[in-house]
Backbone atoms as SQL, in Angstrom:
CREATE TABLE atoms (id INTEGER PRIMARY KEY, chain TEXT, resi INTEGER, resn TEXT, atom TEXT, x REAL, y REAL, z REAL);
INSERT INTO atoms VALUES
  (1, 'A', 1, 'UNK', 'N', 0.859, -1.180, -0.007),
  (2, 'A', 1, 'UNK', 'CA', -0.019, 0.027, 0.011),
  (3, 'A', 1, 'UNK', 'C', 0.890, 1.243, 0.006),
  (4, 'A', 2, 'UNK', 'N', 0.455, 2.254, -0.767),
  (5, 'A', 2, 'UNK', 'CA', 1.166, 3.482, -0.830),
  (6, 'A', 2, 'UNK', 'C', 0.258, 4.646, -0.374),
  (7, 'A', 3, 'UNK', 'N', 0.862, 5.727, 0.040),
  (8, 'A', 3, 'UNK', 'CA', 0.081, 6.850, 0.535),
  (9, 'A', 3, 'UNK', 'C', -0.432, 7.704, -0.598),
  (10, 'A', 4, 'UNK', 'N', -1.732, 7.845, -0.538),
  (11, 'A', 4, 'UNK', 'CA', -2.462, 8.700, -1.565),
  (12, 'A', 4, 'UNK', 'C', -2.507, 10.119, -1.084),
  (13, 'A', 5, 'UNK', 'N', -2.880, 10.324, 0.223),
  (14, 'A', 5, 'UNK', 'CA', -3.187, 11.589, 0.736),
  (15, 'A', 5, 'UNK', 'C', -3.061, 11.581, 2.281),
  (16, 'A', 6, 'UNK', 'N', -2.938, 12.739, 2.852),
  (17, 'A', 6, 'UNK', 'CA', -3.032, 12.914, 4.305),
  (18, 'A', 6, 'UNK', 'C', -4.221, 13.782, 4.607),
  (19, 'A', 7, 'UNK', 'N', -5.120, 13.223, 5.393),
  (20, 'A', 7, 'UNK', 'CA', -6.296, 13.956, 5.760),
  (21, 'A', 7, 'UNK', 'C', -6.101, 14.528, 7.213),
  (22, 'A', 8, 'UNK', 'N', -6.729, 15.643, 7.516),
  (23, 'A', 8, 'UNK', 'CA', -6.625, 16.258, 8.782),
  (24, 'A', 8, 'UNK', 'C', -7.097, 15.455, 9.971),
  (25, 'A', 9, 'UNK', 'N', -8.125, 14.628, 9.679),
  (26, 'A', 9, 'UNK', 'CA', -8.700, 13.851, 10.782),
  (27, 'A', 9, 'UNK', 'C', -9.456, 12.642, 10.159),
  (28, 'A', 10, 'UNK', 'N', -10.041, 11.857, 11.037),
  (29, 'A', 10, 'UNK', 'CA', -10.694, 10.621, 10.514),
  (30, 'A', 10, 'UNK', 'C', -11.849, 10.923, 9.608),
  (31, 'A', 11, 'UNK', 'N', -12.587, 12.029, 9.984),
  (32, 'A', 11, 'UNK', 'CA', -13.749, 12.396, 9.115),
  (33, 'A', 11, 'UNK', 'C', -13.337, 12.707, 7.663),
  (34, 'A', 12, 'UNK', 'N', -12.248, 13.456, 7.518),
  (35, 'A', 12, 'UNK', 'CA', -11.798, 13.768, 6.191),
  (36, 'A', 12, 'UNK', 'C', -11.277, 12.528, 5.452),
  (37, 'A', 13, 'UNK', 'N', -10.605, 11.665, 6.227),
  (38, 'A', 13, 'UNK', 'CA', -10.134, 10.390, 5.633),
  (39, 'A', 13, 'UNK', 'C', -11.248, 9.542, 5.144),
  (40, 'A', 14, 'UNK', 'N', -12.366, 9.516, 5.868),
  (41, 'A', 14, 'UNK', 'CA', -13.473, 8.712, 5.458),
  (42, 'A', 14, 'UNK', 'C', -14.215, 9.329, 4.238),
  (43, 'A', 15, 'UNK', 'N', -14.162, 10.720, 4.142),
  (44, 'A', 15, 'UNK', 'CA', -14.698, 11.284, 2.923),
  (45, 'A', 15, 'UNK', 'C', -14.008, 10.865, 1.701),
  (46, 'A', 16, 'UNK', 'N', -12.570, 10.859, 1.816),
  (47, 'A', 16, 'UNK', 'CA', -11.734, 10.359, 0.707),
  (48, 'A', 16, 'UNK', 'C', -12.004, 8.896, 0.357),
  (49, 'A', 17, 'UNK', 'N', -12.118, 8.112, 1.421),
  (50, 'A', 17, 'UNK', 'CA', -12.452, 6.667, 1.247),
  (51, 'A', 17, 'UNK', 'C', -13.792, 6.463, 0.525),
  (52, 'A', 18, 'UNK', 'N', -14.734, 7.326, 0.844),
  (53, 'A', 18, 'UNK', 'CA', -16.047, 7.220, 0.188),
  (54, 'A', 18, 'UNK', 'C', -15.942, 7.502, -1.291),
  (55, 'A', 19, 'UNK', 'N', -15.164, 8.526, -1.667),
  (56, 'A', 19, 'UNK', 'CA', -14.894, 8.798, -3.059),
  (57, 'A', 19, 'UNK', 'C', -14.209, 7.599, -3.738),
  (58, 'A', 20, 'UNK', 'N', -13.222, 7.062, -3.047),
  (59, 'A', 20, 'UNK', 'CA', -12.520, 5.914, -3.691),
  (60, 'A', 20, 'UNK', 'C', -13.398, 4.695, -3.854),
  (61, 'A', 21, 'UNK', 'N', -14.225, 4.492, -2.788),
  (62, 'A', 21, 'UNK', 'CA', -15.160, 3.280, -2.844),
  (63, 'A', 21, 'UNK', 'C', -16.125, 3.467, -4.043),
  (64, 'A', 22, 'UNK', 'N', -16.604, 4.675, -4.253),
  (65, 'A', 22, 'UNK', 'CA', -17.516, 4.926, -5.381),
  (66, 'A', 22, 'UNK', 'C', -16.847, 4.624, -6.711),
  (67, 'A', 23, 'UNK', 'N', -15.496, 4.769, -6.755),
  (68, 'A', 23, 'UNK', 'CA', -14.764, 4.523, -7.965),
  (69, 'A', 23, 'UNK', 'C', -14.289, 3.041, -8.039),
  (70, 'A', 24, 'UNK', 'N', -14.653, 2.288, -6.986),
  (71, 'A', 24, 'UNK', 'CA', -14.293, 0.842, -7.011),
  (72, 'A', 24, 'UNK', 'C', -12.901, 0.619, -6.584),
  (73, 'A', 25, 'UNK', 'N', -12.277, 1.541, -5.795),
  (74, 'A', 25, 'UNK', 'CA', -10.919, 1.414, -5.352),
  (75, 'A', 25, 'UNK', 'C', -10.921, 1.154, -3.842),
  (76, 'A', 26, 'UNK', 'N', -10.212, 0.098, -3.445),
  (77, 'A', 26, 'UNK', 'CA', -10.044, -0.230, -1.996),
  (78, 'A', 26, 'UNK', 'C', -9.040, 0.694, -1.376),
  (79, 'A', 27, 'UNK', 'N', -9.233, 1.005, -0.126),
  (80, 'A', 27, 'UNK', 'CA', -8.287, 1.920, 0.516),
  (81, 'A', 27, 'UNK', 'C', -8.207, 1.512, 2.014),
  (82, 'A', 28, 'UNK', 'N', -7.225, 2.011, 2.698),
  (83, 'A', 28, 'UNK', 'CA', -7.027, 1.840, 4.082),
  (84, 'A', 28, 'UNK', 'C', -6.654, 3.181, 4.743),
  (85, 'A', 29, 'UNK', 'N', -6.846, 3.294, 6.066),
  (86, 'A', 29, 'UNK', 'CA', -6.462, 4.461, 6.763),
  (87, 'A', 29, 'UNK', 'C', -5.502, 4.097, 7.907),
  (88, 'A', 30, 'UNK', 'N', -4.508, 4.918, 8.101),
  (89, 'A', 30, 'UNK', 'CA', -3.524, 4.738, 9.175),
  (90, 'A', 30, 'UNK', 'C', -3.140, 6.100, 9.777),
  (91, 'A', 31, 'UNK', 'N', -2.880, 6.093, 11.038),
  (92, 'A', 31, 'UNK', 'CA', -2.425, 7.425, 11.625),
  (93, 'A', 31, 'UNK', 'C', -1.169, 7.966, 10.914),
  (94, 'A', 32, 'UNK', 'N', -1.178, 9.238, 10.692),
  (95, 'A', 32, 'UNK', 'CA', -0.082, 9.871, 10.007),
  (96, 'A', 32, 'UNK', 'C', 1.041, 10.246, 10.985),
  (97, 'A', 33, 'UNK', 'N', 0.736, 10.334, 12.242),
  (98, 'A', 33, 'UNK', 'CA', 1.705, 10.711, 13.233),
  (99, 'A', 33, 'UNK', 'C', 1.612, 9.737, 14.439),
  (100, 'A', 34, 'UNK', 'N', 2.691, 9.641, 15.194),
  (101, 'A', 34, 'UNK', 'CA', 2.636, 8.857, 16.430),
  (102, 'A', 34, 'UNK', 'C', 1.953, 9.655, 17.509),
  (103, 'A', 35, 'UNK', 'N', 1.158, 8.971, 18.333),
  (104, 'A', 35, 'UNK', 'CA', 0.488, 9.705, 19.398),
  (105, 'A', 35, 'UNK', 'C', 0.315, 8.794, 20.581),
  (106, 'A', 36, 'UNK', 'N', 0.202, 9.334, 21.735),
  (107, 'A', 36, 'UNK', 'CA', 0.074, 8.505, 22.983),
  (108, 'A', 36, 'UNK', 'C', -1.254, 7.844, 22.913),
  (109, 'A', 37, 'UNK', 'N', -1.291, 6.546, 23.342),
  (110, 'A', 37, 'UNK', 'CA', -2.563, 5.768, 23.273),
  (111, 'A', 37, 'UNK', 'C', -3.722, 6.372, 24.064),
  (112, 'A', 38, 'UNK', 'N', -3.379, 7.173, 25.098),
  (113, 'A', 38, 'UNK', 'CA', -4.482, 7.775, 25.922),
  (114, 'A', 38, 'UNK', 'C', -4.935, 9.137, 25.382),
  (115, 'A', 39, 'UNK', 'N', -4.339, 9.656, 24.374),
  (116, 'A', 39, 'UNK', 'CA', -4.825, 10.869, 23.832),
  (117, 'A', 39, 'UNK', 'C', -6.141, 10.641, 23.108),
  (118, 'A', 40, 'UNK', 'N', -7.049, 11.618, 23.227),
  (119, 'A', 40, 'UNK', 'CA', -8.338, 11.386, 22.580),
  (120, 'A', 40, 'UNK', 'C', -8.499, 12.283, 21.418),
  (121, 'A', 41, 'UNK', 'N', -7.578, 13.225, 21.171),
  (122, 'A', 41, 'UNK', 'CA', -7.808, 14.037, 19.959),
  (123, 'A', 41, 'UNK', 'C', -7.597, 13.270, 18.659),
  (124, 'A', 42, 'UNK', 'N', -8.258, 13.671, 17.653),
  (125, 'A', 42, 'UNK', 'CA', -8.163, 13.125, 16.324),
  (126, 'A', 42, 'UNK', 'C', -6.838, 13.576, 15.670),
  (127, 'A', 43, 'UNK', 'N', -6.119, 12.609, 15.141),
  (128, 'A', 43, 'UNK', 'CA', -4.853, 12.887, 14.513),
  (129, 'A', 43, 'UNK', 'C', -4.912, 12.793, 13.026),
  (130, 'A', 44, 'UNK', 'N', -4.035, 13.394, 12.286),
  (131, 'A', 44, 'UNK', 'CA', -4.092, 13.328, 10.833),
  (132, 'A', 44, 'UNK', 'C', -3.998, 11.797, 10.429),
  (133, 'A', 45, 'UNK', 'N', -4.612, 11.469, 9.320),
  (134, 'A', 45, 'UNK', 'CA', -4.717, 10.100, 8.820),
  (135, 'A', 45, 'UNK', 'C', -4.110, 10.001, 7.435),
  (136, 'A', 46, 'UNK', 'N', -3.365, 8.939, 7.167),
  (137, 'A', 46, 'UNK', 'CA', -2.870, 8.666, 5.803),
  (138, 'A', 46, 'UNK', 'C', -3.958, 7.794, 5.149),
  (139, 'A', 47, 'UNK', 'N', -4.276, 8.138, 3.924),
  (140, 'A', 47, 'UNK', 'CA', -5.176, 7.319, 3.141),
  (141, 'A', 47, 'UNK', 'C', -4.279, 6.491, 2.178),
  (142, 'A', 48, 'UNK', 'N', -4.348, 5.209, 2.258),
  (143, 'A', 48, 'UNK', 'CA', -3.490, 4.285, 1.514),
  (144, 'A', 48, 'UNK', 'C', -4.261, 3.517, 0.486),
  (145, 'A', 49, 'UNK', 'N', -3.647, 3.339, -0.728),
  (146, 'A', 49, 'UNK', 'CA', -4.193, 2.517, -1.793),
  (147, 'A', 49, 'UNK', 'C', -3.097, 1.617, -2.349),
  (148, 'A', 50, 'UNK', 'N', -3.476, 0.612, -3.121),
  (149, 'A', 50, 'UNK', 'CA', -2.494, -0.276, -3.698),
  (150, 'A', 50, 'UNK', 'C', -1.704, 0.596, -4.747),
  (151, 'A', 51, 'UNK', 'N', -0.431, 0.286, -4.868),
  (152, 'A', 51, 'UNK', 'CA', 0.398, 0.976, -5.798),
  (153, 'A', 51, 'UNK', 'C', -0.119, 0.958, -7.231),
  (154, 'A', 52, 'UNK', 'N', -0.722, -0.175, -7.603),
  (155, 'A', 52, 'UNK', 'CA', -1.248, -0.373, -8.901),
  (156, 'A', 52, 'UNK', 'C', -2.428, 0.590, -9.178),
  (157, 'A', 53, 'UNK', 'N', -3.181, 0.989, -8.101),
  (158, 'A', 53, 'UNK', 'CA', -4.353, 1.856, -8.283),
  (159, 'A', 53, 'UNK', 'C', -4.089, 3.308, -7.932),
  (160, 'A', 54, 'UNK', 'N', -2.857, 3.646, -7.668),
  (161, 'A', 54, 'UNK', 'CA', -2.539, 5.041, -7.219),
  (162, 'A', 54, 'UNK', 'C', -3.007, 6.047, -8.249),
  (163, 'A', 55, 'UNK', 'N', -2.697, 5.906, -9.472),
  (164, 'A', 55, 'UNK', 'CA', -3.017, 6.911, -10.480),
  (165, 'A', 55, 'UNK', 'C', -4.608, 6.944, -10.647),
  (166, 'A', 56, 'UNK', 'N', -5.248, 5.840, -10.673),
  (167, 'A', 56, 'UNK', 'CA', -6.695, 5.789, -10.768),
  (168, 'A', 56, 'UNK', 'C', -7.369, 6.490, -9.569),
  (169, 'A', 57, 'UNK', 'N', -6.720, 6.256, -8.334),
  (170, 'A', 57, 'UNK', 'CA', -7.292, 6.898, -7.131),
  (171, 'A', 57, 'UNK', 'C', -7.092, 8.394, -7.159),
  (172, 'A', 58, 'UNK', 'N', -5.955, 8.904, -7.617),
  (173, 'A', 58, 'UNK', 'CA', -5.776, 10.315, -7.779),
  (174, 'A', 58, 'UNK', 'C', -6.777, 10.923, -8.742),
  (175, 'A', 59, 'UNK', 'N', -6.980, 10.264, -9.816),
  (176, 'A', 59, 'UNK', 'CA', -7.942, 10.795, -10.831),
  (177, 'A', 59, 'UNK', 'C', -9.375, 10.772, -10.247),
  (178, 'A', 60, 'UNK', 'N', -9.723, 9.711, -9.465),
  (179, 'A', 60, 'UNK', 'CA', -11.087, 9.640, -8.898),
  (180, 'A', 60, 'UNK', 'C', -11.304, 10.776, -7.951),
  (181, 'A', 61, 'UNK', 'N', -10.298, 11.087, -7.117),
  (182, 'A', 61, 'UNK', 'CA', -10.512, 12.159, -6.149),
  (183, 'A', 61, 'UNK', 'C', -10.579, 13.507, -6.899),
  (184, 'A', 62, 'UNK', 'N', -9.799, 13.764, -7.867),
  (185, 'A', 62, 'UNK', 'CA', -9.827, 14.980, -8.614),
  (186, 'A', 62, 'UNK', 'C', -11.205, 15.161, -9.346),
  (187, 'A', 63, 'UNK', 'N', -11.691, 13.995, -9.945),
  (188, 'A', 63, 'UNK', 'CA', -12.918, 14.027, -10.715),
  (189, 'A', 63, 'UNK', 'C', -14.167, 14.172, -9.853),
  (190, 'A', 64, 'UNK', 'N', -14.128, 13.640, -8.662),
  (191, 'A', 64, 'UNK', 'CA', -15.324, 13.608, -7.761),
  (192, 'A', 64, 'UNK', 'C', -15.333, 14.602, -6.651),
  (193, 'A', 65, 'UNK', 'N', -14.420, 15.523, -6.630),
  (194, 'A', 65, 'UNK', 'CA', -14.396, 16.543, -5.577),
  (195, 'A', 65, 'UNK', 'C', -14.122, 17.933, -6.140),
  (196, 'A', 66, 'UNK', 'N', -14.631, 18.872, -5.457),
  (197, 'A', 66, 'UNK', 'CA', -14.442, 20.286, -5.806),
  (198, 'A', 66, 'UNK', 'C', -13.048, 20.655, -5.189),
  (199, 'A', 67, 'UNK', 'N', -12.206, 21.357, -5.859),
  (200, 'A', 67, 'UNK', 'CA', -10.891, 21.669, -5.298),
  (201, 'A', 67, 'UNK', 'C', -10.910, 22.354, -3.955),
  (202, 'A', 68, 'UNK', 'N', -11.822, 23.296, -3.763),
  (203, 'A', 68, 'UNK', 'CA', -11.877, 24.019, -2.492),
  (204, 'A', 68, 'UNK', 'C', -12.766, 23.349, -1.491),
  (205, 'A', 69, 'UNK', 'N', -13.461, 22.335, -1.862),
  (206, 'A', 69, 'UNK', 'CA', -14.423, 21.647, -0.938),
  (207, 'A', 69, 'UNK', 'C', -13.896, 20.316, -0.450),
  (208, 'A', 70, 'UNK', 'N', -12.847, 19.849, -0.946),
  (209, 'A', 70, 'UNK', 'CA', -12.319, 18.489, -0.639),
  (210, 'A', 70, 'UNK', 'C', -12.228, 18.207, 0.930),
  (211, 'A', 71, 'UNK', 'N', -11.814, 19.187, 1.670),
  (212, 'A', 71, 'UNK', 'CA', -11.665, 18.985, 3.083),
  (213, 'A', 71, 'UNK', 'C', -12.527, 19.901, 3.898),
  (214, 'A', 72, 'UNK', 'N', -13.619, 20.322, 3.284),
  (215, 'A', 72, 'UNK', 'CA', -14.554, 21.188, 4.091),
  (216, 'A', 72, 'UNK', 'C', -15.646, 20.334, 4.760),
  (217, 'A', 73, 'UNK', 'N', -15.211, 19.675, 5.812),
  (218, 'A', 73, 'UNK', 'CA', -16.168, 18.817, 6.541),
  (219, 'A', 73, 'UNK', 'C', -16.723, 19.486, 7.782),
  (220, 'A', 74, 'UNK', 'N', -16.248, 20.769, 7.991),
  (221, 'A', 74, 'UNK', 'CA', -16.670, 21.450, 9.261),
  (222, 'A', 74, 'UNK', 'C', -17.975, 22.182, 8.998);
């Protein structure tokens, strides 16, 4: 798996995964930074896809999102 993007939090990562799922692309999420297990704050998340699907995933995100709205989950 290779990194496609870094989302600011889990909600943003899930938005990206939804776009990828609609395009038929499997993805995973992993914390982008180390944090203490007792911390409750949301940390940035890496969105990972298979290397073979990286270009298709980039195209799907560009095609299915507005440039200024990609991370407007607030």
